[in-house]
N, C-alpha and C positions, 0 to 999 in steps of 0.2 A: 504493500500500500504506500509506504513512503516513497518508493521508487516512482510509482505512477504519479504521485503528487508533484515530485520534482520535475518529471517530464512535462506535466501540464504547465508548471510555472515557467519552465524554459521556453515552451511553445508560445506562451503569452508574451514573454519578454522579447522573443525573436520576432513575433508578429509586430510588436510595437517598433522594433528596429528595422522593419521593412525587409525581412529576409528570413521567413519562417523556417525553412528547411536548412538552408546553408548556415545561417547564424546559429540556429539551434544545434546543428551537428557539431560545430566548432566549440560552442559554449559548453556542450555536454561533457567535454573532456575534463572539465573541472571536477566532476563527481567520479573520482577514481575507485570508489568502493560502494557505489549505489547501483544495485541490480534492478533491472526492469521486471524480470520473472525468474523463477527457479525451474530448471528443466530436469525433473527427476529421472526421465528416461535416458538422460545422458550423464548419469552418475552424479546428479545434483548440481550440474553446471549452472552458473548464474550469470548470464550475459549482462554486462553493464549497460547503462541507459544509452550510451552513444551508439550501441549496436541497433537499437530501435530507430534512432535517427538515420543511421546508415540505410536501414531497410526502407524507411519512409522515402528517403531521397531516391534510392534506386527504383522503387515502385513508381514514384511520381514521374521520373524520367522515362521509364518503360511505358507509361501510359500516354506519352505524347503521340500526336497523330503522325508526325514525321520521324518517328524513332528510327526507322531503318535507314532513311536518308541521313539522319544525324549520326548514326553509328558508322555509316559509310564514310562520312566526312572525318570522323575521329580516327578510324583505322586507316583511312587513306592518307591522312595528313600527319599523324603522330606515330612515328615508328617505334618509340619506346613502349607504346601500348601493346604492340605485338609481343615484345619481350615479357611484359606483365601477363598477358593472356597465356603465353606458353608456360610461364612459371606457375600460374594457377592450375593449368591442366596437369603439369608435372607433379604439383603438390597433391592433387586429388589421387592420381595414380599411385604415387609413392606412399601416401597414407594408408591406402587399402592393401597394396601389394607387399611392400617391404617388411612390415611387421610379421606377415605370414611367411614370407620367403626365408627370413633370417630368424624365425622364432626359436628362442632358446640358445642362440649362437653368440649372444653378447649381453652385456649388462646395461640396464637403463635405470633412470630415477623417475618414479611415479608418485602421485599423491595417494597416500593411504586412506581408504574409506573409513577405517576404524579410528585411527589415531589422528587423522587430519594433518599428518606430517609427510615429508618426502622420504620415501624408502627406496632401497636398492632391490631390484628384481630383474629376472630374466626377461628378455624382449618378448612381448606378445601383444596382440591387438588389444587396445583399450579404448574407453569412451573418448579420451583425449584426441584420438585420431579423427574422430568425427567433429567434436566441438571446436578444437583448435584450427582444424582445416576449414571449418565453416566460417569462423571469424576471419581467417585470412582471405577466403574467397569473397566474403562480403566487403572486405576492405578493398580488394581489387576492383570489384564492381562499383564501389563508391568512386574510385579514381576515374573509371570510364564515364560514370554519370556526371561527375563534376566537369570533366573535359567537355562533354556534350553541352552543358549549360554555359560554360565559360567561352566556348568557341562561338556560340550563337547568341551572345548578349553581353552587355557591360555589367558584370556582376562583381567586379573586383572590390567595389566599395562595400558590398555585403560581406565579402571575405574579411576586409579590414575591420568592420564593426564586430564580426564574430570573434576575431582574435583578441580585440580589446576587451570584449565582454568576458571571454575565457580568462584572460590575464587578471581582469578585475575581480571576478568571482574567486579565482584561485588565491589571489593575494588577500582578499577579504576574509575568506574562510580560514586561511592560515593565521591571520591576526586573531580571529576569534578563538582558534584552538590554542594559540600561544597565551592569550589572556586568561582563558578558562583554566588551563593547567597551572599557570604560575600564580594565579590569584586564589587557588584552592577551591575553585568552583567545580572542577572536574571536566570530563570530556563532553563538551557541549554539542559536538557533532555526531555523537553516537547514534542518534535516531536515523540518520541518513546512510549509515554504513550497513547495508543490507545484503552485501555479497556473501555467497556461501563458501567462504574460505577463511583461512586464519587471519584474524584481526589483531594486530599488535599495536595498540595505541597508548597504553599506559606504562610504557617502558621508560627507563632512565639510563642516561649514559654519563658517567663521571659526575653524577649529582644533578645533571640537567635533564629536564623533561623533554623527551623527543617530540618534535613537532611533526604531526602527520596530516594535519588539515582534514579534508574529506577522504583521504586515502587510507589504505589498510595498514601501512607501515611507513616509517620515516624515509626509507629508501625510495619508495614509489613517489612520495611527496617531493623529495629532492629532485628526482628525475624530471617531474613536471615543472618544478620551480626553475630548473636550469633552462628548459625550453622556453618558458614564459619570459625569463630574464633575457635570453638571446633575442627574442622577438622585440621586446620593449626597448632594449638597448640599441639594437640596430635601427629601429624606427626613429629613435631619438637622434642618433647620429646623422641619419639621412634627412630628417625634417625639422629637427629642433623642437619637437612637440613637448610641451610642458607636462601633459598627461603621461606620456611614455617615460619622461624623466622621473616623475614621482613613482610610477609603477616600478621602474628599474631599481630605485633606492629601496622600496619596500620589499621587492622580491630578493634583492641581494641580502638583506638582513634575514629574511625568512630562510633563505638557502643556508646561510651560516648557522642559524639557530636550530636547523633541523637535526643537528648532531649526527649526520649520516656520512659515512665514508664516501658514498657515491657523490654527495654534494661537494665535498672538499676536493676530491680527485677531479671531478668534472669541472669544477670552478677553476682549478689550476690549469687544466688543459684549455679551457675557454679564454683564459687570460693571455695565452701565447699569441694568438692572432691580434689581440688588442695591443700588446706590447710591440709587435712587428709593425702594426699600422702607425703607432705613435713614433716609433723609431724612424720609419720612412718619412714622416712629416718633418722630423727634426733634420734629417739629411737633406730634404728638399728646401728647408728654410721656410716652410709654410705651416706653422703650428696653428691649429684651429682653436677657437675659444673653448670648445667642448673638451679638448685634450688638456688645456690648461686647468679647467675645472676639475677634471679627473685627478690630475697630479696634485692639486691643492687639497682635495679630499684625502688622498693618500697621505700627504704630509701631515694634515691635521690629525688623522687617525693615529699615525706613528707617535706624534707629540703627545696625544692623549694617553696612549698606552704607556709611554715612558713616564709621563707625569704620575699616573696611577701607581706604577711599580715603585717609583721613588717616594711617593707620599706614604704608601702603606705596603710594607714588605709582605709578600705572600698573597696579595690581593688577586694576583693573576694565576695562582696555583690551580684553581679549578679549571681554568681554560687550558693550562698546560697538560693537566691530566686528560682533558677531553681530546686534545690533539694526539696525545700518546695512545689513547685507547682506540681512536677512530682511524688513525693513519699509521703512526710509527709502529705500534704493536698489533695492528689489525691482523697481519699475516700469521702471527703466533697465537691468536685467539682460537677458541673452539669453532666459532663461526667461520673464521678465515680458513682453518684446516678443512672444514666441511665443504666450503665452496670450492676450494682448490681441488679437493677429491672429486667433486662433481665434474669439473672441467677436464680433469685427467681421464676419468672414465668415459666422458663424452667423446673425447678425441680417440680413445681406444675403440669405442664403438664404430667410429668412422673407419678405422683401420680394419676392424673385424668384418665389416660389411663390404670390404673392397672398394671403399670410396663412394658407395651408393647411398649410404645413410640408413637410418632406422625408420624413416617415415615421419611426416609432419605430425607433431603432437605426441609422439611415442615416448619422449623423455624430456628432461629439463636440464639445463646447465646453469652456470652463474655468469655467463657472458654471452651477449647476443651473437657475435661472430662464431663462437664455438657451437652455440645452439644451431645456427644455420648450417654449419659444416656437418654436424653430427646427424641432423634430421633430413636435410635436403641433399646431402652428398656433394660431390665435386661439381656436377653439372648444374644442380640447382643453385649452388653458391655462386657460380659464375654468372648466372642470370641475375641473381640478387645484386652482385657487384656491379653489373652494367646499369641497373636501375639506380644504384647509389651514385654511380658516376654521372648519370643524368642530373641528379640533384646537386652534386658538387659543382658541375659546370654552370648551372643556373642560367642566367641570361647573357653569359659571356658571348660576345660577338654580335648581339642584336640589341644592345642597350641603347644605341642611337635611335632606334625606331620604337622605343617604349617611352610613354609619358613618365616624367620624374616621379609623380605620385604613385603610379602603378609599379615602377621599378623599386621604389622604397618598400611597398607592401610585399612584393615578391621576394626581395632580398631578405626581409625580416622573417618571412615564413620559411624560406630556405634555411636560414641560420637557426631558427627555432627547431626545425626538424633535425638538422645536423647535431645540435646540442642534445636533443633527445636520444639520437643514436649513440653519442659519446657516453651518455649516462647508461644506456642499455648495454653498452660494451663493457661497462664496469660491473653491472650487477643484474642485467636482464637474463631471464631464464628461458624465454620462448624464442622460437625462430620468427615469430610474427613481428614485423618492425613497428606495428602500431598504427592507429588511425591517423596520427599526425603525418607520418611518412606518406601515406596514400593521398592525403589532402595536398601536401607539398608537391608531390610528383604531378598531380593534376594541374595545380596553379602554374608551376614552372613550364610544363609542356605546352599548355594552352596559350600561355603568354608568349612563348617563343614562336609558335605557329602564327599567331596574330601579328607579331612583329615582322616575321618574314613576309606575310601577305601585304603588310603596309609598305615594306621596302619594295616588293614587286610592283605594287600599284603605283608607287612614286616613280619607279623607273619607267613604267609604261606612259605615265603622264608627262614625263620630261620631254620638252620639245627637241626634235633633232636639229642639229645645226645644218643649215642649207649649204650645199656645196656647189659652187659655180665652176663650170668647165669652159675652157676657151674653145671657140669653134675651130675646126680643122682648116676651113677655108673662109676667107672674108669675102662674102658675097655682097656687093654694093646694092643699096636700095634704089628705088625708082628715082629719087632726087639726085642721086650720084650719077645716074646714067644721063 
Protein backbone atom coordinates (compact mmCIF):
# COMPACT_ATOMS: atom_id res chain seq x y z
CA UNK A 1 0.00 0.00 0.00
CA UNK A 2 2.74 2.59 0.79
CA UNK A 3 4.35 1.80 -2.57
CA UNK A 4 1.14 2.52 -4.47
CA UNK A 5 0.64 5.76 -2.54
CA UNK A 6 4.17 6.85 -3.44
CA UNK A 7 3.47 6.03 -7.10
CA UNK A 8 0.30 8.14 -7.04
CA UNK A 9 2.17 11.03 -5.44
CA UNK A 10 4.94 10.87 -8.05
CA UNK A 11 2.40 10.76 -10.87
CA UNK A 12 0.66 13.84 -9.47
CA UNK A 13 3.92 15.78 -9.16
CA UNK A 14 5.07 14.65 -12.61
CA UNK A 15 1.75 15.71 -14.13
CA UNK A 16 2.15 19.13 -12.57
CA UNK A 17 5.70 19.23 -14.00
CA UNK A 18 4.25 18.62 -17.50
CA UNK A 19 5.90 15.27 -18.09
CA UNK A 20 3.90 12.53 -16.41
CA UNK A 21 5.74 9.44 -17.60
CA UNK A 22 9.24 10.77 -18.30
CA UNK A 23 9.47 12.96 -15.19
CA UNK A 24 7.80 10.25 -13.11
CA UNK A 25 10.24 7.57 -14.29
CA UNK A 26 13.30 9.64 -13.46
CA UNK A 27 11.97 10.87 -10.11
CA UNK A 28 11.00 7.34 -9.02
CA UNK A 29 14.71 6.45 -8.77
CA UNK A 30 14.75 8.36 -5.47
CA UNK A 31 12.78 5.56 -3.78
CA UNK A 32 15.40 2.83 -3.72
CA UNK A 33 13.63 0.47 -1.30
CA UNK A 34 9.96 1.09 -2.09
CA UNK A 35 8.33 -1.85 -3.84
CA UNK A 36 5.24 -1.56 -6.01
CA UNK A 37 4.16 -5.20 -5.47
CA UNK A 38 5.55 -8.49 -4.19
CA UNK A 39 5.74 -11.36 -6.70
CA UNK A 40 5.40 -14.53 -4.65
CA UNK A 41 5.63 -16.77 -7.74
CA UNK A 42 9.17 -15.41 -8.32
CA UNK A 43 10.51 -16.26 -4.90
CA UNK A 44 9.12 -13.14 -3.22
CA UNK A 45 10.73 -10.72 -5.68
CA UNK A 46 9.60 -7.15 -5.03
CA UNK A 47 10.10 -4.85 -8.05
CA UNK A 48 10.76 -1.25 -7.07
CA UNK A 49 8.38 1.47 -8.17
CA UNK A 50 10.56 2.64 -11.04
CA UNK A 51 9.82 -0.67 -12.80
CA UNK A 52 6.16 0.28 -12.85
CA UNK A 53 7.01 3.60 -14.48
CA UNK A 54 9.21 1.77 -16.99
CA UNK A 55 6.31 -0.53 -17.86
CA UNK A 56 3.92 2.44 -18.19
CA UNK A 57 6.33 4.27 -20.49
CA UNK A 58 6.91 1.23 -22.70
CA UNK A 59 3.16 0.52 -22.89
CA UNK A 60 2.37 4.15 -23.76
CA UNK A 61 4.93 4.18 -26.58
CA UNK A 62 3.78 0.78 -27.87
CA UNK A 63 0.20 2.10 -28.11
CA UNK A 64 1.17 4.92 -30.49
CA UNK A 65 -0.41 4.76 -33.93
CA UNK A 66 2.88 5.16 -35.79
CA UNK A 67 4.80 2.79 -33.53
CA UNK A 68 6.22 0.65 -36.35
CA UNK A 69 7.39 3.69 -38.32
CA UNK A 70 8.86 5.13 -35.13
CA UNK A 71 10.69 1.89 -34.37
CA UNK A 72 11.99 1.81 -37.93
CA UNK A 73 13.38 5.30 -37.41
CA UNK A 74 15.02 4.29 -34.14
CA UNK A 75 16.60 1.07 -35.41
CA UNK A 76 17.46 2.63 -38.75
CA UNK A 77 19.20 5.67 -37.28
CA UNK A 78 20.69 4.55 -33.95
CA UNK A 79 23.19 1.74 -34.39
CA UNK A 80 23.87 1.21 -30.64
CA UNK A 81 20.23 0.12 -30.32
CA UNK A 82 21.12 -2.98 -32.35
CA UNK A 83 23.85 -3.78 -29.82
CA UNK A 84 21.39 -3.33 -26.97
CA UNK A 85 18.77 -5.51 -28.67
CA UNK A 86 21.38 -8.23 -29.31
CA UNK A 87 22.45 -8.10 -25.67
CA UNK A 88 18.83 -8.43 -24.55
CA UNK A 89 18.35 -11.55 -26.70
CA UNK A 90 21.67 -12.97 -25.49
CA UNK A 91 20.68 -12.35 -21.85
CA UNK A 92 17.38 -14.20 -22.30
CA UNK A 93 19.01 -17.20 -23.97
CA UNK A 94 21.86 -17.30 -21.44
CA UNK A 95 19.55 -17.03 -18.42
CA UNK A 96 17.60 -20.08 -19.58
CA UNK A 97 20.38 -22.20 -21.11
CA UNK A 98 23.59 -21.63 -19.14
CA UNK A 99 22.38 -22.56 -15.61
CA UNK A 100 21.06 -25.83 -17.02
CA UNK A 101 24.05 -26.58 -19.22
CA UNK A 102 26.61 -25.95 -16.45
CA UNK A 103 24.44 -27.12 -13.54
CA UNK A 104 26.59 -28.35 -10.64
CA UNK A 105 29.85 -27.53 -12.42
CA UNK A 106 30.65 -24.29 -10.59
CA UNK A 107 29.82 -22.38 -7.41
CA UNK A 108 27.58 -19.29 -7.27
CA UNK A 109 26.14 -17.00 -4.58
CA UNK A 110 22.37 -16.81 -4.20
CA UNK A 111 19.86 -15.31 -1.78
CA UNK A 112 18.78 -17.77 0.90
CA UNK A 113 14.99 -18.05 1.21
CA UNK A 114 15.23 -19.09 4.85
CA UNK A 115 17.89 -16.83 6.33
CA UNK A 116 17.59 -13.94 3.88
CA UNK A 117 21.36 -13.81 3.40
CA UNK A 118 23.68 -14.63 0.51
CA UNK A 119 24.86 -18.24 0.59
CA UNK A 120 27.25 -20.30 -1.51
CA UNK A 121 25.67 -23.03 -3.63
CA UNK A 122 26.16 -25.07 -6.78
CA UNK A 123 24.93 -23.55 -10.01
CA UNK A 124 21.31 -24.37 -10.81
CA UNK A 125 18.34 -22.51 -12.33
CA UNK A 126 16.78 -20.11 -9.80
CA UNK A 127 14.00 -17.52 -9.75
CA UNK A 128 16.63 -14.80 -10.13
CA UNK A 129 17.17 -15.93 -13.73
CA UNK A 130 13.62 -14.81 -14.49
CA UNK A 131 13.30 -11.72 -12.29
CA UNK A 132 16.74 -10.20 -12.92
CA UNK A 133 16.56 -10.87 -16.65
CA UNK A 134 13.08 -9.37 -16.70
CA UNK A 135 14.33 -6.16 -15.08
CA UNK A 136 17.17 -5.97 -17.60
CA UNK A 137 14.86 -6.49 -20.58
CA UNK A 138 12.47 -3.87 -19.22
CA UNK A 139 15.40 -1.46 -18.95
CA UNK A 140 16.38 -2.12 -22.56
CA UNK A 141 12.81 -1.56 -23.74
CA UNK A 142 12.79 1.70 -21.78
CA UNK A 143 15.82 2.85 -23.77
CA UNK A 144 14.05 2.09 -27.05
CA UNK A 145 10.86 3.81 -25.88
CA UNK A 146 12.74 6.91 -24.75
CA UNK A 147 14.65 7.06 -28.04
CA UNK A 148 11.30 6.96 -29.86
CA UNK A 149 9.96 9.89 -27.85
CA UNK A 150 13.15 11.95 -27.97
CA UNK A 151 13.62 11.54 -31.72
CA UNK A 152 10.10 12.73 -32.52
CA UNK A 153 9.67 15.62 -30.11
CA UNK A 154 11.42 18.23 -27.98
CA UNK A 155 11.35 16.53 -24.60
CA UNK A 156 14.79 17.39 -23.26
CA UNK A 157 13.22 19.89 -20.85
CA UNK A 158 11.10 17.10 -19.37
CA UNK A 159 14.29 15.11 -18.87
CA UNK A 160 15.90 18.09 -17.12
CA UNK A 161 12.93 18.61 -14.79
CA UNK A 162 12.85 14.91 -13.99
CA UNK A 163 16.51 14.84 -12.96
CA UNK A 164 16.17 17.94 -10.80
CA UNK A 165 13.11 16.42 -9.12
CA UNK A 166 15.04 13.19 -8.52
CA UNK A 167 18.03 15.02 -7.01
CA UNK A 168 15.74 17.18 -4.88
CA UNK A 169 13.80 14.21 -3.52
CA UNK A 170 16.99 12.27 -2.84
CA UNK A 171 18.62 15.19 -1.02
CA UNK A 172 15.46 15.99 0.93
CA UNK A 173 14.91 12.46 2.17
CA UNK A 174 18.59 12.14 3.01
CA UNK A 175 18.37 15.24 5.20
CA UNK A 176 15.21 13.87 6.87
CA UNK A 177 16.97 10.57 7.61
CA UNK A 178 20.03 12.37 8.98
CA UNK A 179 17.98 14.60 11.27
CA UNK A 180 15.79 11.73 12.49
CA UNK A 181 18.68 9.48 13.44
CA UNK A 182 20.86 12.15 15.03
CA UNK A 183 18.02 13.83 16.91
CA UNK A 184 16.96 10.55 18.52
CA UNK A 185 13.62 10.46 16.69
CA UNK A 186 14.45 7.24 14.87
CA UNK A 187 14.01 6.00 11.31
CA UNK A 188 11.42 8.39 9.86
CA UNK A 189 11.48 6.79 6.41
CA UNK A 190 10.80 3.22 7.55
CA UNK A 191 7.15 3.20 6.29
CA UNK A 192 8.22 3.62 2.66
CA UNK A 193 10.84 0.86 2.70
CA UNK A 194 8.61 -1.99 1.55
CA UNK A 195 11.04 -4.02 -0.58
CA UNK A 196 11.24 -7.71 0.29
CA UNK A 197 14.96 -7.93 1.02
CA UNK A 198 17.38 -7.19 3.84
CA UNK A 199 16.91 -3.66 5.22
CA UNK A 200 19.93 -2.36 7.14
CA UNK A 201 19.03 1.16 8.27
CA UNK A 202 19.86 1.33 11.99
CA UNK A 203 23.55 0.51 11.68
CA UNK A 204 26.41 2.59 13.11
CA UNK A 205 29.97 2.99 11.88
CA UNK A 206 32.63 4.23 14.32
CA UNK A 207 29.88 5.83 16.41
CA UNK A 208 28.20 7.58 13.46
CA UNK A 209 24.65 6.73 12.36
CA UNK A 210 24.76 5.49 8.79
CA UNK A 211 22.62 7.60 6.45
CA UNK A 212 20.46 5.43 4.20
CA UNK A 213 17.72 7.83 3.09
CA UNK A 214 14.91 5.90 1.40
CA UNK A 215 17.29 3.04 0.46
CA UNK A 216 17.88 -0.28 2.15
CA UNK A 217 21.49 0.37 3.17
CA UNK A 218 24.13 3.09 3.24
CA UNK A 219 25.99 1.70 0.22
CA UNK A 220 22.95 1.99 -2.06
CA UNK A 221 22.23 5.50 -0.78
CA UNK A 222 25.84 6.49 -1.41
CA UNK A 223 25.72 5.19 -4.99
CA UNK A 224 22.63 7.27 -5.76
CA UNK A 225 24.16 10.28 -3.98
CA UNK A 226 27.25 10.11 -6.20
CA UNK A 227 25.09 10.01 -9.34
CA UNK A 228 22.97 12.97 -8.18
CA UNK A 229 26.09 14.89 -7.18
CA UNK A 230 27.66 14.32 -10.61
CA UNK A 231 24.51 15.58 -12.32
CA UNK A 232 24.08 18.73 -10.19
CA UNK A 233 27.79 19.59 -10.22
CA UNK A 234 28.10 19.22 -14.00
CA UNK A 235 24.96 21.27 -14.58
CA UNK A 236 26.25 23.98 -12.25
CA UNK A 237 29.58 24.16 -14.08
CA UNK A 238 27.81 24.34 -17.44
CA UNK A 239 25.02 26.81 -16.60
CA UNK A 240 25.96 28.41 -13.24
CA UNK A 241 22.54 27.47 -11.90
CA UNK A 242 22.15 28.41 -8.23
CA UNK A 243 19.72 25.55 -7.64
CA UNK A 244 22.24 22.99 -8.88
CA UNK A 245 24.95 24.65 -6.74
CA UNK A 246 22.94 24.25 -3.53
CA UNK A 247 21.99 20.71 -4.50
CA UNK A 248 25.68 19.92 -5.04
CA UNK A 249 26.60 21.23 -1.57
CA UNK A 250 23.83 19.26 0.16
CA UNK A 251 24.58 16.08 -1.78
CA UNK A 252 28.30 16.36 -1.05
CA UNK A 253 27.65 16.51 2.70
CA UNK A 254 25.16 13.63 2.52
CA UNK A 255 27.68 11.53 0.59
CA UNK A 256 30.33 12.16 3.22
CA UNK A 257 27.90 11.54 6.11
CA UNK A 258 26.68 8.24 4.64
CA UNK A 259 29.73 6.51 6.25
CA UNK A 260 29.98 4.19 3.25
CA UNK A 261 33.18 2.91 1.68
CA UNK A 262 31.43 3.16 -1.68
CA UNK A 263 30.87 6.88 -1.07
CA UNK A 264 34.47 7.66 -0.16
CA UNK A 265 36.12 5.58 -2.88
CA UNK A 266 33.67 6.82 -5.50
CA UNK A 267 34.08 10.44 -4.38
CA UNK A 268 37.87 10.14 -4.61
CA UNK A 269 37.61 8.76 -8.15
CA UNK A 270 35.17 11.49 -9.19
CA UNK A 271 37.57 14.15 -7.93
CA UNK A 272 40.22 13.04 -10.44
CA UNK A 273 38.57 14.57 -13.56
CA UNK A 274 37.72 17.71 -11.53
CA UNK A 275 41.38 18.13 -10.59
CA UNK A 276 42.48 17.56 -14.21
CA UNK A 277 39.96 20.13 -15.42
CA UNK A 278 41.15 22.73 -12.94
CA UNK A 279 44.80 21.99 -13.75
CA UNK A 280 44.08 22.47 -17.46
CA UNK A 281 42.47 25.84 -16.69
CA UNK A 282 45.58 26.91 -14.78
CA UNK A 283 47.85 25.85 -17.64
CA UNK A 284 45.72 27.79 -20.13
CA UNK A 285 45.73 30.81 -17.87
CA UNK A 286 41.93 30.97 -17.87
CA UNK A 287 40.72 30.14 -14.39
CA UNK A 288 36.95 30.31 -14.08
CA UNK A 289 35.09 31.89 -11.17
CA UNK A 290 33.56 28.53 -10.20
CA UNK A 291 37.01 26.95 -9.91
CA UNK A 292 38.18 29.77 -7.61
CA UNK A 293 35.06 29.18 -5.51
CA UNK A 294 35.87 25.46 -5.20
CA UNK A 295 39.46 26.18 -4.15
CA UNK A 296 38.29 28.70 -1.55
CA UNK A 297 35.86 26.14 -0.10
CA UNK A 298 38.67 23.60 0.16
CA UNK A 299 40.96 26.12 1.87
CA UNK A 300 38.21 27.13 4.33
CA UNK A 301 37.54 23.46 5.08
CA UNK A 302 41.21 22.73 5.78
CA UNK A 303 41.51 25.81 8.01
CA UNK A 304 38.41 24.80 10.00
CA UNK A 305 39.70 21.25 10.47
CA UNK A 306 43.11 22.50 11.62
CA UNK A 307 41.48 25.02 13.97
CA UNK A 308 39.29 22.34 15.57
CA UNK A 309 42.24 19.99 16.07
CA UNK A 310 44.34 22.76 17.66
CA UNK A 311 41.52 24.03 19.87
CA UNK A 312 40.53 20.63 21.21
CA UNK A 313 42.87 17.67 21.09
CA UNK A 314 41.10 14.48 20.13
CA UNK A 315 38.04 16.23 18.67
CA UNK A 316 38.70 14.63 15.31
CA UNK A 317 39.35 11.14 16.65
CA UNK A 318 35.84 9.87 15.75
CA UNK A 319 36.39 10.95 12.14
CA UNK A 320 39.80 9.27 12.08
CA UNK A 321 38.21 6.04 13.33
CA UNK A 322 35.53 6.38 10.66
CA UNK A 323 38.12 6.69 7.87
CA UNK A 324 40.08 3.77 9.28
CA UNK A 325 37.03 1.51 9.48
CA UNK A 326 35.55 2.40 6.08
CA UNK A 327 38.69 2.73 3.95
CA UNK A 328 42.03 1.88 5.58
CA UNK A 329 40.95 -1.32 7.38
CA UNK A 330 37.98 -2.20 5.17
CA UNK A 331 39.81 -4.97 3.33
CA UNK A 332 40.70 -6.65 6.63
CA UNK A 333 37.14 -6.57 7.97
CA UNK A 334 34.72 -9.50 7.83
CA UNK A 335 32.65 -7.69 5.23
CA UNK A 336 35.74 -6.98 3.14
CA UNK A 337 36.84 -10.64 3.24
CA UNK A 338 33.34 -11.78 2.32
CA UNK A 339 33.00 -9.46 -0.66
CA UNK A 340 36.49 -10.32 -1.90
CA UNK A 341 35.55 -14.01 -1.70
CA UNK A 342 32.42 -13.33 -3.77
CA UNK A 343 34.49 -11.68 -6.48
CA UNK A 344 37.11 -14.41 -6.55
CA UNK A 345 34.49 -17.14 -6.84
CA UNK A 346 32.61 -15.17 -9.51
CA UNK A 347 35.78 -14.94 -11.60
CA UNK A 348 36.32 -18.66 -11.02
CA UNK A 349 32.82 -19.38 -12.33
CA UNK A 350 33.73 -17.46 -15.49
CA UNK A 351 36.70 -19.79 -15.95
CA UNK A 352 34.68 -22.91 -15.06
CA UNK A 353 32.14 -22.13 -17.79
CA UNK A 354 34.78 -21.59 -20.45
CA UNK A 355 34.07 -17.86 -20.64
CA UNK A 356 30.36 -18.33 -21.39
CA UNK A 357 29.13 -17.24 -17.95
CA UNK A 358 26.58 -18.68 -15.55
CA UNK A 359 23.58 -16.83 -16.96
CA UNK A 360 21.90 -13.56 -16.07
CA UNK A 361 20.68 -13.52 -12.46
CA UNK A 362 22.33 -16.82 -11.51
CA UNK A 363 24.73 -15.32 -8.99
CA UNK A 364 25.91 -12.12 -7.38
CA UNK A 365 29.31 -10.54 -6.90
CA UNK A 366 30.56 -7.40 -5.19
CA UNK A 367 31.57 -5.45 -8.28
CA UNK A 368 29.52 -4.70 -11.38
CA UNK A 369 32.25 -5.51 -13.97
CA UNK A 370 32.91 -8.87 -12.30
CA UNK A 371 29.17 -9.59 -12.13
CA UNK A 372 28.87 -8.83 -15.87
CA UNK A 373 31.82 -11.06 -16.71
CA UNK A 374 30.63 -13.98 -14.57
CA UNK A 375 26.97 -13.84 -15.69
CA UNK A 376 27.14 -12.69 -19.32
CA UNK A 377 30.47 -14.23 -20.21
CA UNK A 378 33.02 -12.81 -22.62
CA UNK A 379 30.62 -12.20 -25.53
CA UNK A 380 28.00 -10.43 -23.42
CA UNK A 381 30.69 -8.39 -21.65
CA UNK A 382 31.99 -7.11 -24.99
CA UNK A 383 28.51 -5.91 -25.96
CA UNK A 384 28.09 -4.22 -22.57
CA UNK A 385 31.51 -2.58 -23.02
CA UNK A 386 30.42 -1.20 -26.41
CA UNK A 387 27.33 0.37 -24.84
CA UNK A 388 29.50 1.83 -22.09
CA UNK A 389 31.77 3.23 -24.80
CA UNK A 390 28.78 4.99 -26.37
CA UNK A 391 28.07 6.61 -23.02
CA UNK A 392 31.69 7.64 -22.48
CA UNK A 393 31.86 9.23 -25.95
CA UNK A 394 28.75 11.31 -25.23
CA UNK A 395 28.28 14.17 -27.70
CA UNK A 396 31.89 14.31 -28.77
CA UNK A 397 32.09 15.41 -32.40
CA UNK A 398 28.56 16.82 -32.65
CA UNK A 399 28.53 19.47 -29.90
CA UNK A 400 28.57 22.31 -32.45
CA UNK A 401 25.12 21.22 -33.62
CA UNK A 402 23.54 20.95 -30.17
CA UNK A 403 21.97 23.88 -28.29
CA UNK A 404 24.02 24.86 -25.19
CA UNK A 405 21.12 24.13 -22.83
CA UNK A 406 20.58 20.69 -24.33
CA UNK A 407 24.32 19.95 -24.27
CA UNK A 408 24.43 20.86 -20.56
CA UNK A 409 21.57 18.48 -19.74
CA UNK A 410 23.06 15.62 -21.79
CA UNK A 411 26.54 16.06 -20.28
CA UNK A 412 25.08 16.14 -16.77
CA UNK A 413 23.06 12.95 -17.34
CA UNK A 414 26.05 11.23 -18.91
CA UNK A 415 28.27 12.09 -15.94
CA UNK A 416 25.57 11.01 -13.50
CA UNK A 417 25.37 7.62 -15.18
CA UNK A 418 29.15 7.21 -15.23
CA UNK A 419 29.29 8.13 -11.53
CA UNK A 420 26.67 5.48 -10.86
CA UNK A 421 28.72 2.94 -12.80
CA UNK A 422 31.80 3.82 -10.73
CA UNK A 423 29.81 3.25 -7.53
CA UNK A 424 28.48 -0.06 -8.87
CA UNK A 425 32.02 -1.09 -9.76
CA UNK A 426 32.93 -0.68 -6.09
CA UNK A 427 30.01 -2.57 -4.54
CA UNK A 428 27.40 -3.54 -7.15
CA UNK A 429 26.27 -7.15 -7.05
CA UNK A 430 24.17 -7.51 -10.21
CA UNK A 431 25.05 -7.46 -13.91
CA UNK A 432 22.12 -5.11 -14.50
CA UNK A 433 23.61 -1.60 -14.98
CA UNK A 434 20.45 0.05 -13.61
CA UNK A 435 17.70 2.28 -14.93
CA UNK A 436 19.93 5.38 -14.96
CA UNK A 437 22.25 3.70 -17.48
CA UNK A 438 19.35 2.94 -19.83
CA UNK A 439 18.00 6.50 -19.57
CA UNK A 440 21.44 7.98 -20.26
CA UNK A 441 22.00 5.75 -23.31
CA UNK A 442 18.68 6.90 -24.78
CA UNK A 443 19.37 10.60 -24.13
CA UNK A 444 22.90 10.49 -25.58
CA UNK A 445 21.99 8.43 -28.67
CA UNK A 446 18.85 10.42 -29.54
CA UNK A 447 20.63 13.75 -29.10
CA UNK A 448 23.53 12.61 -31.32
CA UNK A 449 21.17 11.57 -34.10
CA UNK A 450 19.23 14.83 -33.94
CA UNK A 451 22.51 16.77 -34.04
CA UNK A 452 23.69 14.83 -37.10
CA UNK A 453 20.36 15.51 -38.80
CA UNK A 454 20.71 19.21 -38.02
CA UNK A 455 24.21 19.21 -39.49
CA UNK A 456 22.98 17.43 -42.64
CA UNK A 457 20.07 19.87 -43.09
CA UNK A 458 22.42 22.81 -42.65
CA UNK A 459 24.76 21.42 -45.29
CA UNK A 460 21.88 20.99 -47.76
CA UNK A 461 20.63 24.54 -47.19
CA UNK A 462 24.08 26.07 -47.62
CA UNK A 463 24.13 27.93 -51.00
CA UNK A 464 26.61 26.61 -53.51
CA UNK A 465 29.16 29.06 -54.76
CA UNK A 466 28.55 29.95 -58.41
CA UNK A 467 31.37 29.01 -60.76
CA UNK A 468 31.89 31.03 -63.93
CA UNK A 469 33.61 29.43 -66.88
CA UNK A 470 35.36 31.45 -69.60
CA UNK A 471 33.96 30.77 -73.09
CA UNK A 472 36.14 28.78 -75.45
CA UNK A 473 35.52 31.16 -78.34
CA UNK A 474 34.60 34.80 -78.22
CA UNK A 475 31.64 35.15 -80.60
CA UNK A 476 30.87 38.82 -81.29
CA UNK A 477 27.32 40.05 -80.86
CA UNK A 478 25.19 41.78 -83.46
CA UNK A 479 26.45 45.24 -82.50
CA UNK A 480 30.02 44.18 -83.05
CA UNK A 481 29.21 42.95 -86.48
